PDB file of N, CA, C and O in Angstrom:
ATOM      1  N   MET A   1     267.882 105.017 228.730  1.00  0.00           N
ATOM      2  CA  MET A   1     267.571 106.142 228.439  1.00  0.00           C
ATOM      3  C   MET A   1     268.737 107.012 227.859  1.00  0.00           C
ATOM      4  O   MET A   1     269.814 106.962 228.454  1.00  0.00           O
ATOM      5  N   ALA A   2     268.631 107.722 226.867  1.00  0.00           N
ATOM      6  CA  ALA A   2     269.542 108.634 226.150  1.00  0.00           C
ATOM      7  C   ALA A   2     269.955 109.790 226.855  1.00  0.00           C
ATOM      8  O   ALA A   2     269.257 110.608 227.455  1.00  0.00           O
ATOM      9  N   LYS A   3     271.376 109.743 226.681  1.00  0.00           N
ATOM     10  CA  LYS A   3     271.903 110.935 227.468  1.00  0.00           C
ATOM     11  C   LYS A   3     271.751 112.244 226.713  1.00  0.00           C
ATOM     12  O   LYS A   3     271.926 112.401 225.505  1.00  0.00           O
ATOM     13  N   LYS A   4     271.379 113.218 227.662  1.00  0.00           N
ATOM     14  CA  LYS A   4     270.974 114.566 227.119  1.00  0.00           C
ATOM     15  C   LYS A   4     272.185 115.373 226.659  1.00  0.00           C
ATOM     16  O   LYS A   4     273.220 115.320 227.323  1.00  0.00           O
ATOM     17  N   ILE A   5     272.114 116.055 225.646  1.00  0.00           N
ATOM     18  CA  ILE A   5     273.132 116.790 225.073  1.00  0.00           C
ATOM     19  C   ILE A   5     273.132 118.165 225.380  1.00  0.00           C
ATOM     20  O   ILE A   5     272.137 118.710 224.901  1.00  0.00           O
ATOM     21  N   ARG A   6     273.783 118.841 225.925  1.00  0.00           N
ATOM     22  CA  ARG A   6     273.800 120.222 226.079  1.00  0.00           C
ATOM     23  C   ARG A   6     274.086 121.094 224.846  1.00  0.00           C
ATOM     24  O   ARG A   6     275.135 120.833 224.256  1.00  0.00           O
ATOM     25  N   LYS A   7     273.404 121.981 224.414  1.00  0.00           N
ATOM     26  CA  LYS A   7     273.303 122.677 223.244  1.00  0.00           C
ATOM     27  C   LYS A   7     273.941 124.105 223.643  1.00  0.00           C
ATOM     28  O   LYS A   7     273.499 124.620 224.669  1.00  0.00           O
ATOM     29  N   PRO A   8     274.883 124.748 222.965  1.00  0.00           N
ATOM     30  CA  PRO A   8     275.300 125.979 223.246  1.00  0.00           C
ATOM     31  C   PRO A   8     274.131 127.007 223.279  1.00  0.00           C
ATOM     32  O   PRO A   8     273.313 126.787 222.386  1.00  0.00           O
ATOM     33  N   ARG A   9     273.830 128.100 224.095  1.00  0.00           N
ATOM     34  CA  ARG A   9     272.982 128.982 223.973  1.00  0.00           C
ATOM     35  C   ARG A   9     273.261 130.033 222.794  1.00  0.00           C
ATOM     36  O   ARG A   9     274.352 130.444 222.400  1.00  0.00           O
ATOM     37  N   SER A  10     271.990 130.350 222.345  1.00  0.00           N
ATOM     38  CA  SER A  10     272.159 131.172 221.184  1.00  0.00           C
ATOM     39  C   SER A  10     272.755 132.546 221.593  1.00  0.00           C
ATOM     40  O   SER A  10     272.858 132.809 222.791  1.00  0.00           O
ATOM     41  N   GLN A  11     273.133 133.388 220.690  1.00  0.00           N
ATOM     42  CA  GLN A  11     273.781 134.619 220.983  1.00  0.00           C
ATOM     43  C   GLN A  11     272.652 135.821 221.038  1.00  0.00           C
ATOM     44  O   GLN A  11     272.950 136.986 221.306  1.00  0.00           O
ATOM     45  N   SER A  12     271.422 135.408 220.768  1.00  0.00           N
ATOM     46  CA  SER A  12     270.259 136.346 220.702  1.00  0.00           C
ATOM     47  C   SER A  12     269.858 136.630 222.240  1.00  0.00           C
ATOM     48  O   SER A  12     269.770 135.665 222.999  1.00  0.00           O
ATOM     49  N   PRO A  13     269.631 137.848 222.682  1.00  0.00           N
ATOM     50  CA  PRO A  13     269.391 138.110 224.101  1.00  0.00           C
ATOM     51  C   PRO A  13     267.998 137.481 224.482  1.00  0.00           C
ATOM     52  O   PRO A  13     267.059 137.464 223.686  1.00  0.00           O
ATOM     53  N   ARG A  14     267.933 136.964 225.765  1.00  0.00           N
ATOM     54  CA  ARG A  14     266.625 136.300 226.157  1.00  0.00           C
ATOM     55  C   ARG A  14     265.839 137.433 226.906  1.00  0.00           C
ATOM     56  O   ARG A  14     264.613 137.330 226.920  1.00  0.00           O
ATOM     57  N   THR A  15     266.438 138.523 227.542  1.00  0.00           N
ATOM     58  CA  THR A  15     265.588 139.478 228.188  1.00  0.00           C
ATOM     59  C   THR A  15     265.901 140.802 227.681  1.00  0.00           C
ATOM     60  O   THR A  15     266.845 140.974 226.910  1.00  0.00           O
ATOM     61  N   TYR A  16     265.115 141.792 228.098  1.00  0.00           N
ATOM     62  CA  TYR A  16     265.350 143.281 227.692  1.00  0.00           C
ATOM     63  C   TYR A  16     266.548 143.845 228.189  1.00  0.00           C
ATOM     64  O   TYR A  16     267.216 144.653 227.543  1.00  0.00           O
ATOM     65  N   SER A  17     266.864 143.399 229.428  1.00  0.00           N
ATOM     66  CA  SER A  17     268.163 143.820 229.917  1.00  0.00           C
ATOM     67  C   SER A  17     269.370 143.420 229.412  1.00  0.00           C
ATOM     68  O   SER A  17     270.399 144.070 229.591  1.00  0.00           O
ATOM     69  N   GLN A  18     269.311 142.224 228.688  1.00  0.00           N
ATOM     70  CA  GLN A  18     270.530 141.690 227.895  1.00  0.00           C
ATOM     71  C   GLN A  18     270.504 142.448 226.579  1.00  0.00           C
ATOM     72  O   GLN A  18     271.563 142.445 225.951  1.00  0.00           O
ATOM     73  N   MET A  19     269.561 143.038 226.102  1.00  0.00           N
ATOM     74  CA  MET A  19     269.579 143.459 224.912  1.00  0.00           C
ATOM     75  C   MET A  19     270.499 144.951 224.984  1.00  0.00           C
ATOM     76  O   MET A  19     271.347 145.156 224.115  1.00  0.00           O
ATOM     77  N   ASN A  20     270.309 145.742 225.847  1.00  0.00           N
ATOM     78  CA  ASN A  20     270.960 147.173 226.039  1.00  0.00           C
ATOM     79  C   ASN A  20     271.683 147.133 227.297  1.00  0.00           C
ATOM     80  O   ASN A  20     271.247 147.942 228.116  1.00  0.00           O
ATOM     81  N   PRO A  21     272.665 146.423 227.689  1.00  0.00           N
ATOM     82  CA  PRO A  21     273.459 146.373 228.734  1.00  0.00           C
ATOM     83  C   PRO A  21     273.929 147.836 229.043  1.00  0.00           C
ATOM     84  O   PRO A  21     274.322 148.617 228.177  1.00  0.00           O
ATOM     85  N   VAL A  22     273.844 148.111 230.372  1.00  0.00           N
ATOM     86  CA  VAL A  22     274.536 149.512 230.808  1.00  0.00           C
ATOM     87  C   VAL A  22     275.903 149.169 231.365  1.00  0.00           C
ATOM     88  O   VAL A  22     276.066 148.348 232.267  1.00  0.00           O
ATOM     89  N   ALA A  23     276.846 149.827 230.790  1.00  0.00           N
ATOM     90  CA  ALA A  23     278.256 149.726 231.349  1.00  0.00           C
ATOM     91  C   ALA A  23     278.240 150.214 232.791  1.00  0.00           C
ATOM     92  O   ALA A  23     277.477 151.130 233.098  1.00  0.00           O
ATOM     93  N   PRO A  24     278.909 149.744 233.544  1.00  0.00           N
ATOM     94  CA  PRO A  24     279.037 150.237 235.043  1.00  0.00           C
ATOM     95  C   PRO A  24     279.555 151.553 235.175  1.00  0.00           C
ATOM     96  O   PRO A  24     279.126 152.243 236.100  1.00  0.00           O
ATOM     97  N   ASN A  25     280.528 152.075 234.291  1.00  0.00           N
ATOM     98  CA  ASN A  25     281.206 153.395 234.366  1.00  0.00           C
ATOM     99  C   ASN A  25     280.547 154.367 233.593  1.00  0.00           C
ATOM    100  O   ASN A  25     280.785 155.559 233.788  1.00  0.00           O
ATOM    101  N   SER A  26     279.690 153.971 232.681  1.00  0.00           N
ATOM    102  CA  SER A  26     278.875 154.971 231.967  1.00  0.00           C
ATOM    103  C   SER A  26     277.938 155.736 232.684  1.00  0.00           C
ATOM    104  O   SER A  26     277.337 155.281 233.657  1.00  0.00           O
ATOM    105  N   PRO A  27     277.762 157.045 232.188  1.00  0.00           N
ATOM    106  CA  PRO A  27     276.809 158.092 232.878  1.00  0.00           C
ATOM    107  C   PRO A  27     275.428 157.638 232.904  1.00  0.00           C
ATOM    108  O   PRO A  27     275.025 157.235 231.813  1.00  0.00           O
ATOM    109  N   ALA A  28     274.645 157.599 233.812  1.00  0.00           N
ATOM    110  CA  ALA A  28     273.243 157.110 233.792  1.00  0.00           C
ATOM    111  C   ALA A  28     272.343 158.081 232.814  1.00  0.00           C
ATOM    112  O   ALA A  28     272.473 159.301 232.717  1.00  0.00           O
ATOM    113  N   VAL A  29     271.434 157.284 232.140  1.00  0.00           N
ATOM    114  CA  VAL A  29     270.478 158.226 231.031  1.00  0.00           C
ATOM    115  C   VAL A  29     269.518 158.836 232.017  1.00  0.00           C
ATOM    116  O   VAL A  29     268.846 158.170 232.805  1.00  0.00           O
ATOM    117  N   GLU A  30     269.499 160.226 231.915  1.00  0.00           N
ATOM    118  CA  GLU A  30     268.377 160.951 232.700  1.00  0.00           C
ATOM    119  C   GLU A  30     267.058 160.948 231.885  1.00  0.00           C
ATOM    120  O   GLU A  30     267.021 161.119 230.667  1.00  0.00           O
ATOM    121  N   ALA A  31     266.003 160.741 232.661  1.00  0.00           N
ATOM    122  CA  ALA A  31     264.767 160.755 232.052  1.00  0.00           C
ATOM    123  C   ALA A  31     264.259 162.221 231.854  1.00  0.00           C
ATOM    124  O   ALA A  31     264.425 163.188 232.597  1.00  0.00           O
ATOM    125  N   GLN A  32     263.630 162.142 230.715  1.00  0.00           N
ATOM    126  CA  GLN A  32     263.196 163.621 230.248  1.00  0.00           C
ATOM    127  C   GLN A  32     261.939 163.830 231.133  1.00  0.00           C
ATOM    128  O   GLN A  32     261.069 162.997 231.387  1.00  0.00           O
ATOM    129  N   PRO A  33     262.030 165.175 231.569  1.00  0.00           N
ATOM    130  CA  PRO A  33     260.811 165.525 232.453  1.00  0.00           C
ATOM    131  C   PRO A  33     259.551 165.694 231.747  1.00  0.00           C
ATOM    132  O   PRO A  33     259.495 166.166 230.612  1.00  0.00           O
ATOM    133  N   ARG A  34     258.488 165.291 232.446  1.00  0.00           N
ATOM    134  CA  ARG A  34     257.161 165.006 231.701  1.00  0.00           C
ATOM    135  C   ARG A  34     256.565 166.666 231.819  1.00  0.00           C
ATOM    136  O   ARG A  34     256.737 167.517 232.692  1.00  0.00           O
ATOM    137  N   PRO A  35     255.895 166.687 230.692  1.00  0.00           N
ATOM    138  CA  PRO A  35     255.351 168.302 230.654  1.00  0.00           C
ATOM    139  C   PRO A  35     254.112 168.135 231.796  1.00  0.00           C
ATOM    140  O   PRO A  35     253.472 167.110 232.028  1.00  0.00           O
ATOM    141  N   ALA A  36     253.974 169.455 232.433  1.00  0.00           N
ATOM    142  CA  ALA A  36     253.009 169.518 233.416  1.00  0.00           C
ATOM    143  C   ALA A  36     251.350 169.393 232.772  1.00  0.00           C
ATOM    144  O   ALA A  36     250.946 169.869 231.711  1.00  0.00           O
ATOM    145  N   ALA A  37     250.709 168.736 233.611  1.00  0.00           N
ATOM    146  CA  ALA A  37     249.266 168.481 233.045  1.00  0.00           C
ATOM    147  C   ALA A  37     248.656 169.706 233.002  1.00  0.00           C
ATOM    148  O   ALA A  37     249.008 170.612 233.758  1.00  0.00           O
ATOM    149  N   ALA A  38     247.736 169.837 232.156  1.00  0.00           N
ATOM    150  CA  ALA A  38     246.946 171.084 232.016  1.00  0.00           C
ATOM    151  C   ALA A  38     245.908 171.051 233.098  1.00  0.00           C
ATOM    152  O   ALA A  38     245.346 170.015 233.452  1.00  0.00           O
ATOM    153  N   PRO A  39     245.676 172.271 233.618  1.00  0.00           N
ATOM    154  CA  PRO A  39     244.654 172.577 234.538  1.00  0.00           C
ATOM    155  C   PRO A  39     243.184 171.914 234.160  1.00  0.00           C
ATOM    156  O   PRO A  39     242.813 171.904 232.986  1.00  0.00           O
ATOM    157  N   ALA A  40     242.544 171.480 234.990  1.00  0.00           N
ATOM    158  CA  ALA A  40     241.202 170.869 234.802  1.00  0.00           C
ATOM    159  C   ALA A  40     240.204 172.133 234.462  1.00  0.00           C
ATOM    160  O   ALA A  40     240.226 173.144 235.164  1.00  0.00           O
ATOM    161  N   ARG A  41     239.429 172.013 233.461  1.00  0.00           N
ATOM    162  CA  ARG A  41     238.551 173.011 233.146  1.00  0.00           C
ATOM    163  C   ARG A  41     237.206 172.884 233.986  1.00  0.00           C
ATOM    164  O   ARG A  41     236.619 171.830 234.231  1.00  0.00           O
ATOM    165  N   PRO A  42     236.831 174.172 234.382  1.00  0.00           N
ATOM    166  CA  PRO A  42     235.397 173.881 235.264  1.00  0.00           C
ATOM    167  C   PRO A  42     234.380 173.560 234.150  1.00  0.00           C
ATOM    168  O   PRO A  42     234.495 173.858 232.961  1.00  0.00           O
ATOM    169  N   LYS A  43     233.425 172.939 234.705  1.00  0.00           N
ATOM    170  CA  LYS A  43     232.339 172.439 233.755  1.00  0.00           C
ATOM    171  C   LYS A  43     231.256 173.528 233.553  1.00  0.00           C
ATOM    172  O   LYS A  43     230.743 174.180 234.462  1.00  0.00           O
ATOM    173  N   SER A  44     231.004 173.624 232.341  1.00  0.00           N
ATOM    174  CA  SER A  44     229.953 174.716 231.851  1.00  0.00           C
ATOM    175  C   SER A  44     228.561 174.497 232.478  1.00  0.00           C
ATOM    176  O   SER A  44     228.166 173.402 232.876  1.00  0.00           O
ATOM    177  N   SER A  45     227.875 175.616 232.526  1.00  0.00           N
ATOM    178  CA  SER A  45     226.551 175.462 233.246  1.00  0.00           C
ATOM    179  C   SER A  45     225.669 174.471 232.531  1.00  0.00           C
ATOM    180  O   SER A  45     224.837 173.854 233.196  1.00  0.00           O
ATOM    181  N   ALA A  46     225.782 174.252 231.165  1.00  0.00           N
ATOM    182  CA  ALA A  46     224.991 173.254 230.538  1.00  0.00           C
ATOM    183  C   ALA A  46     225.353 172.009 231.038  1.00  0.00           C
ATOM    184  O   ALA A  46     224.462 171.254 231.428  1.00  0.00           O
ATOM    185  N   GLN A  47     226.581 171.659 231.089  1.00  0.00           N
ATOM    186  CA  GLN A  47     226.911 170.447 231.534  1.00  0.00           C
ATOM    187  C   GLN A  47     226.541 170.094 232.892  1.00  0.00           C
ATOM    188  O   GLN A  47     226.094 168.969 233.119  1.00  0.00           O
ATOM    189  N   ARG A  48     226.692 170.989 233.855  1.00  0.00           N
ATOM    190  CA  ARG A  48     226.210 170.971 235.251  1.00  0.00           C
ATOM    191  C   ARG A  48     224.866 170.617 235.389  1.00  0.00           C
ATOM    192  O   ARG A  48     224.598 169.671 236.129  1.00  0.00           O
ATOM    193  N   SER A  49     223.795 171.334 234.686  1.00  0.00           N
ATOM    194  CA  SER A  49     222.485 171.267 234.746  1.00  0.00           C
ATOM    195  C   SER A  49     222.099 169.904 234.042  1.00  0.00           C
ATOM    196  O   SER A  49     221.180 169.242 234.523  1.00  0.00           O
ATOM    197  N   ALA A  50     222.736 169.488 232.979  1.00  0.00           N
ATOM    198  CA  ALA A  50     222.440 168.122 232.559  1.00  0.00           C
ATOM    199  C   ALA A  50     222.804 167.061 233.586  1.00  0.00           C
ATOM    200  O   ALA A  50     221.992 166.172 233.846  1.00  0.00           O
ATOM    201  N   SER A  51     223.837 167.109 234.104  1.00  0.00           N
ATOM    202  CA  SER A  51     224.372 166.163 235.188  1.00  0.00           C
ATOM    203  C   SER A  51     223.432 166.100 236.296  1.00  0.00           C
ATOM    204  O   SER A  51     223.043 165.032 236.769  1.00  0.00           O
ATOM    205  N   GLN A  52     223.029 167.363 236.752  1.00  0.00           N
ATOM    206  CA  GLN A  52     222.083 167.416 237.955  1.00  0.00           C
ATOM    207  C   GLN A  52     220.674 166.870 237.451  1.00  0.00           C
ATOM    208  O   GLN A  52     219.973 166.231 238.235  1.00  0.00           O
ATOM    209  N   ALA A  53     220.297 167.094 236.274  1.00  0.00           N
ATOM    210  CA  ALA A  53     219.036 166.380 235.861  1.00  0.00           C
ATOM    211  C   ALA A  53     219.092 164.948 235.709  1.00  0.00           C
ATOM    212  O   ALA A  53     218.045 164.320 235.865  1.00  0.00           O
ATOM    213  N   ALA A  54     220.242 164.289 235.404  1.00  0.00           N
ATOM    214  CA  ALA A  54     220.407 162.807 235.429  1.00  0.00           C
ATOM    215  C   ALA A  54     220.415 162.403 236.937  1.00  0.00           C
ATOM    216  O   ALA A  54     219.805 161.376 237.232  1.00  0.00           O
ATOM    217  N   GLN A  55     220.933 162.982 237.747  1.00  0.00           N
ATOM    218  CA  GLN A  55     220.920 162.773 239.054  1.00  0.00           C
ATOM    219  C   GLN A  55     219.530 162.905 239.790  1.00  0.00           C
ATOM    220  O   GLN A  55     219.179 162.080 240.634  1.00  0.00           O
ATOM    221  N   ALA A  56     218.781 163.957 239.435  1.00  0.00           N
ATOM    222  CA  ALA A  56     217.317 163.890 239.885  1.00  0.00           C
ATOM    223  C   ALA A  56     216.351 162.797 239.293  1.00  0.00           C
ATOM    224  O   ALA A  56     215.405 162.285 239.891  1.00  0.00           O
ATOM    225  N   ALA A  57     216.787 162.519 237.938  1.00  0.00           N
ATOM    226  CA  ALA A  57     215.927 161.506 237.418  1.00  0.00           C
ATOM    227  C   ALA A  57     216.136 160.034 238.079  1.00  0.00           C
ATOM    228  O   ALA A  57     215.220 159.257 238.349  1.00  0.00           O
ATOM    229  N   ALA A  58     217.441 159.821 238.275  1.00  0.00           N
ATOM    230  CA  ALA A  58     217.841 158.630 239.092  1.00  0.00           C
ATOM    231  C   ALA A  58     217.240 158.437 240.239  1.00  0.00           C
ATOM    232  O   ALA A  58     216.704 157.373 240.549  1.00  0.00           O
ATOM    233  N   LYS A  59     217.292 159.572 241.037  1.00  0.00           N
ATOM    234  CA  LYS A  59     216.483 159.347 242.346  1.00  0.00           C
ATOM    235  C   LYS A  59     215.139 159.199 242.377  1.00  0.00           C
ATOM    236  O   LYS A  59     214.642 158.742 243.407  1.00  0.00           O
ATOM    237  N   ASP A  60     214.302 159.549 241.272  1.00  0.00           N
ATOM    238  CA  ASP A  60     212.757 159.481 241.246  1.00  0.00           C
ATOM    239  C   ASP A  60     212.583 157.896 240.729  1.00  0.00           C
ATOM    240  O   ASP A  60     211.406 157.556 240.610  1.00  0.00           O
ATOM    241  N   VAL A  61     213.359 157.107 240.477  1.00  0.00           N
ATOM    242  CA  VAL A  61     213.024 155.920 239.801  1.00  0.00           C
ATOM    243  C   VAL A  61     212.554 154.998 240.948  1.00  0.00           C
ATOM    244  O   VAL A  61     213.212 154.981 241.988  1.00  0.00           O
ATOM    245  N   ASP A  62     211.504 154.266 240.822  1.00  0.00           N
ATOM    246  CA  ASP A  62     211.183 153.218 241.730  1.00  0.00           C
ATOM    247  C   ASP A  62     211.834 151.947 241.379  1.00  0.00           C
ATOM    248  O   ASP A  62     211.411 151.196 240.500  1.00  0.00           O
ATOM    249  N   LEU A  63     212.922 151.724 242.126  1.00  0.00           N
ATOM    250  CA  LEU A  63     213.587 150.479 241.782  1.00  0.00           C
ATOM    251  C   LEU A  63     212.785 149.070 242.039  1.00  0.00           C
ATOM    252  O   LEU A  63     213.042 148.081 241.354  1.00  0.00           O
ATOM    253  N   ARG A  64     211.843 149.053 243.027  1.00  0.00           N
ATOM    254  CA  ARG A  64     211.069 147.949 243.126  1.00  0.00           C
ATOM    255  C   ARG A  64     210.381 147.455 241.978  1.00  0.00           C
ATOM    256  O   ARG A  64     210.385 146.286 241.593  1.00  0.00           O
ATOM    257  N   ARG A  65     209.667 148.619 241.350  1.00  0.00           N
ATOM    258  CA  ARG A  65     208.843 148.533 240.023  1.00  0.00           C
ATOM    259  C   ARG A  65     209.730 148.122 238.875  1.00  0.00           C
ATOM    260  O   ARG A  65     209.438 147.267 238.038  1.00  0.00           O
ATOM    261  N   GLU A  66     210.802 148.796 238.923  1.00  0.00           N
ATOM    262  CA  GLU A  66     211.751 148.603 237.542  1.00  0.00           C
ATOM    263  C   GLU A  66     212.422 147.119 237.584  1.00  0.00           C
ATOM    264  O   GLU A  66     212.521 146.383 236.602  1.00  0.00           O
ATOM    265  N   TYR A  67     212.836 146.837 238.822  1.00  0.00           N
ATOM    266  CA  TYR A  67     213.696 145.425 238.904  1.00  0.00           C
ATOM    267  C   TYR A  67     212.639 144.429 239.635  1.00  0.00           C
ATOM    268  O   TYR A  67     213.130 143.686 240.485  1.00  0.00           O
ATOM    269  N   GLY A  68     211.413 144.345 239.426  1.00  0.00           N
ATOM    270  CA  GLY A  68     210.582 143.294 240.228  1.00  0.00           C
ATOM    271  C   GLY A  68     210.768 142.111 239.593  1.00  0.00           C
ATOM    272  O   GLY A  68     210.435 141.119 240.240  1.00  0.00           O
ATOM    273  N   TYR A  69     211.245 141.923 238.414  1.00  0.00           N
ATOM    274  CA  TYR A  69     211.353 140.730 237.712  1.00  0.00           C
ATOM    275  C   TYR A  69     212.661 139.879 238.208  1.00  0.00           C
ATOM    276  O   TYR A  69     212.747 138.696 237.879  1.00  0.00           O
ATOM    277  N   VAL A  70     213.750 140.540 239.059  1.00  0.00           N
ATOM    278  CA  VAL A  70     214.743 140.097 239.409  1.00  0.00           C
ATOM    279  C   VAL A  70     214.399 139.182 240.689  1.00  0.00           C
ATOM    280  O   VAL A  70     214.938 138.085 240.828  1.00  0.00           O
ATOM    281  N   GLY A  71     213.562 139.643 241.525  1.00  0.00           N
ATOM    282  CA  GLY A  71     213.009 138.737 242.545  1.00  0.00           C
ATOM    283  C   GLY A  71     212.447 137.497 242.019  1.00  0.00           C
ATOM    284  O   GLY A  71     212.856 136.432 242.483  1.00  0.00           O
ATOM    285  N   LYS A  72     211.539 137.509 241.087  1.00  0.00           N
ATOM    286  CA  LYS A  72     210.773 136.545 240.450  1.00  0.00           C
ATOM    287  C   LYS A  72     211.773 135.422 239.902  1.00  0.00           C
ATOM    288  O   LYS A  72     211.680 134.226 240.180  1.00  0.00           O
ATOM    289  N   ASP A  73     212.608 135.919 239.195  1.00  0.00           N
ATOM    290  CA  ASP A  73     213.858 135.147 238.626  1.00  0.00           C
ATOM    291  C   ASP A  73     214.445 134.403 239.667  1.00  0.00           C
ATOM    292  O   ASP A  73     214.530 133.176 239.625  1.00  0.00           O
ATOM    293  N   LEU A  74     214.961 135.275 240.841  1.00  0.00           N
ATOM    294  CA  LEU A  74     215.768 134.515 241.823  1.00  0.00           C
ATOM    295  C   LEU A  74     214.978 133.378 242.469  1.00  0.00           C
ATOM    296  O   LEU A  74     215.532 132.308 242.720  1.00  0.00           O
ATOM    297  N   ARG A  75     213.687 133.598 242.740  1.00  0.00           N
ATOM    298  CA  ARG A  75     212.890 132.650 243.354  1.00  0.00           C
ATOM    299  C   ARG A  75     212.760 131.549 242.412  1.00  0.00           C
ATOM    300  O   ARG A  75     212.860 130.452 242.962  1.00  0.00           O
ATOM    301  N   ARG A  76     212.566 131.516 241.142  1.00  0.00           N
ATOM    302  CA  ARG A  76     212.566 130.537 240.184  1.00  0.00           C
ATOM    303  C   ARG A  76     213.962 129.625 240.316  1.00  0.00           C
ATOM    304  O   ARG A  76     214.029 128.403 240.449  1.00  0.00           O
ATOM    305  N   LEU A  77     214.908 130.462 240.248  1.00  0.00           N
ATOM    306  CA  LEU A  77     216.132 129.867 240.158  1.00  0.00           C
ATOM    307  C   LEU A  77     216.537 128.944 241.452  1.00  0.00           C
ATOM    308  O   LEU A  77     217.209 127.916 241.370  1.00  0.00           O
ATOM    309  N   PHE A  78     216.049 129.452 242.561  1.00  0.00           N
ATOM    310  CA  PHE A  78     216.091 128.691 243.748  1.00  0.00           C
ATOM    311  C   PHE A  78     215.210 127.356 243.768  1.00  0.00           C
ATOM    312  O   PHE A  78     215.597 126.290 244.249  1.00  0.00           O
ATOM    313  N   LEU A  79     214.088 127.557 243.231  1.00  0.00           N
ATOM    314  CA  LEU A  79     213.197 126.444 243.235  1.00  0.00           C
ATOM    315  C   LEU A  79     213.829 125.404 242.295  1.00  0.00           C
ATOM    316  O   LEU A  79     213.894 124.235 242.675  1.00  0.00           O
ATOM    317  N   VAL A  80     214.287 125.757 241.116  1.00  0.00           N
ATOM    318  CA  VAL A  80     214.895 124.699 240.226  1.00  0.00           C
ATOM    319  C   VAL A  80     216.027 124.065 240.844  1.00  0.00           C
ATOM    320  O   VAL A  80     216.176 122.844 240.825  1.00  0.00           O
ATOM    321  N   GLY A  81     216.923 124.959 241.459  1.00  0.00           N
ATOM    322  CA  GLY A  81     218.092 124.261 242.065  1.00  0.00           C
ATOM    323  C   GLY A  81     217.834 123.249 243.300  1.00  0.00           C
ATOM    324  O   GLY A  81     218.516 122.242 243.491  1.00  0.00           O
ATOM    325  N   GLY A  82     216.792 123.645 244.081  1.00  0.00           N
ATOM    326  CA  GLY A  82     216.460 122.745 245.118  1.00  0.00           C
ATOM    327  C   GLY A  82     215.733 121.552 244.585  1.00  0.00           C
ATOM    328  O   GLY A  82     215.857 120.480 245.178  1.00  0.00           O
ATOM    329  N   ALA A  83     214.941 121.649 243.456  1.00  0.00           N
ATOM    330  CA  ALA A  83     214.403 120.435 242.840  1.00  0.00           C
ATOM    331  C   ALA A  83     215.528 119.455 242.271  1.00  0.00           C
ATOM    332  O   ALA A  83     215.463 118.233 242.397  1.00  0.00           O
ATOM    333  N   MET A  84     216.533 120.108 241.650  1.00  0.00           N
ATOM    334  CA  MET A  84     217.656 119.340 241.192  1.00  0.00           C
ATOM    335  C   MET A  84     218.393 118.642 242.405  1.00  0.00           C
ATOM    336  O   MET A  84     218.717 117.457 242.324  1.00  0.00           O
ATOM    337  N   PHE A  85     218.638 119.361 243.474  1.00  0.00           N
ATOM    338  CA  PHE A  85     219.199 118.766 244.601  1.00  0.00           C
ATOM    339  C   PHE A  85     218.433 117.565 245.029  1.00  0.00           C
ATOM    340  O   PHE A  85     218.975 116.480 245.240  1.00  0.00           O
ATOM    341  N   LEU A  86     217.151 117.789 245.151  1.00  0.00           N
ATOM    342  CA  LEU A  86     216.214 116.787 245.570  1.00  0.00           C
ATOM    343  C   LEU A  86     216.311 115.530 244.707  1.00  0.00           C
ATOM    344  O   LEU A  86     216.263 114.412 245.220  1.00  0.00           O
ATOM    345  N   VAL A  87     216.450 115.725 243.372  1.00  0.00           N
ATOM    346  CA  VAL A  87     216.406 114.687 242.513  1.00  0.00           C
ATOM    347  C   VAL A  87     217.683 113.819 242.511  1.00  0.00           C
ATOM    348  O   VAL A  87     217.748 112.642 242.157  1.00  0.00           O
ATOM    349  N   LEU A  88     218.715 114.618 242.981  1.00  0.00           N
ATOM    350  CA  LEU A  88     220.150 113.980 243.084  1.00  0.00           C
ATOM    351  C   LEU A  88     220.043 112.949 244.360  1.00  0.00           C
ATOM    352  O   LEU A  88     220.405 111.776 244.273  1.00  0.00           O
ATOM    353  N   ILE A  89     219.571 113.458 245.400  1.00  0.00           N
ATOM    354  CA  ILE A  89     219.310 112.693 246.594  1.00  0.00           C
ATOM    355  C   ILE A  89     218.625 111.453 246.362  1.00  0.00           C
ATOM    356  O   ILE A  89     219.070 110.380 246.770  1.00  0.00           O
ATOM    357  N   ALA A  90     217.282 111.601 245.556  1.00  0.00           N
ATOM    358  CA  ALA A  90     216.646 110.379 245.449  1.00  0.00           C
ATOM    359  C   ALA A  90     217.275 109.525 244.281  1.00  0.00           C
ATOM    360  O   ALA A  90     216.860 108.370 244.186  1.00  0.00           O
ATOM    361  N   LEU A  91     218.130 109.911 243.474  1.00  0.00           N
ATOM    362  CA  LEU A  91     218.893 109.146 242.778  1.00  0.00           C
ATOM    363  C   LEU A  91     219.961 108.258 243.461  1.00  0.00           C
ATOM    364  O   LEU A  91     220.072 107.052 243.236  1.00  0.00           O
ATOM    365  N   ASN A  92     220.791 109.012 244.376  1.00  0.00           N
ATOM    366  CA  ASN A  92     221.522 108.387 245.253  1.00  0.00           C
ATOM    367  C   ASN A  92     220.799 107.034 245.983  1.00  0.00           C
ATOM    368  O   ASN A  92     221.388 105.953 245.995  1.00  0.00           O
ATOM    369  N   PHE A  93     219.703 107.181 246.480  1.00  0.00           N
ATOM    370  CA  PHE A  93     219.005 106.066 247.034  1.00  0.00           C
ATOM    371  C   PHE A  93     218.801 105.115 246.019  1.00  0.00           C
ATOM    372  O   PHE A  93     219.237 103.979 246.204  1.00  0.00           O
ATOM    373  N   VAL A  94     218.131 105.427 244.839  1.00  0.00           N
ATOM    374  CA  VAL A  94     217.655 104.482 244.059  1.00  0.00           C
ATOM    375  C   VAL A  94     218.919 103.906 243.368  1.00  0.00           C
ATOM    376  O   VAL A  94     218.703 102.759 242.979  1.00  0.00           O
ATOM    377  N   VAL A  95     219.979 104.281 243.138  1.00  0.00           N
ATOM    378  CA  VAL A  95     221.268 103.522 242.443  1.00  0.00           C
ATOM    379  C   VAL A  95     221.857 102.611 243.341  1.00  0.00           C
ATOM    380  O   VAL A  95     222.341 101.542 242.967  1.00  0.00           O
ATOM    381  N   GLN A  96     221.832 103.050 244.686  1.00  0.00           N
ATOM    382  CA  GLN A  96     222.469 101.952 245.510  1.00  0.00           C
ATOM    383  C   GLN A  96     221.601 100.917 245.672  1.00  0.00           C
ATOM    384  O   GLN A  96     221.937  99.924 246.317  1.00  0.00           O
TER     385      GLN A  96
END
């Protein structure tokens, strides 16, 4: 097996801290203060009424009627999965 040769490391920095090293006796750089966030504006009456209407419409929806297909799809999925499982068990007996 060939002997490994150690190559000298390149002079380019490998990490961000190596790019801008801070001298131990230099003054620390102070972070600029962030501007205060603007106060939140209250919603207008039009926005409030629109959001209230959307909430009222959401409460009036009959979810059983809207998502009735989900139950049918789940039932079909479990039947197909069970059938595939039974086929695997049958194949196990046949192949042995």
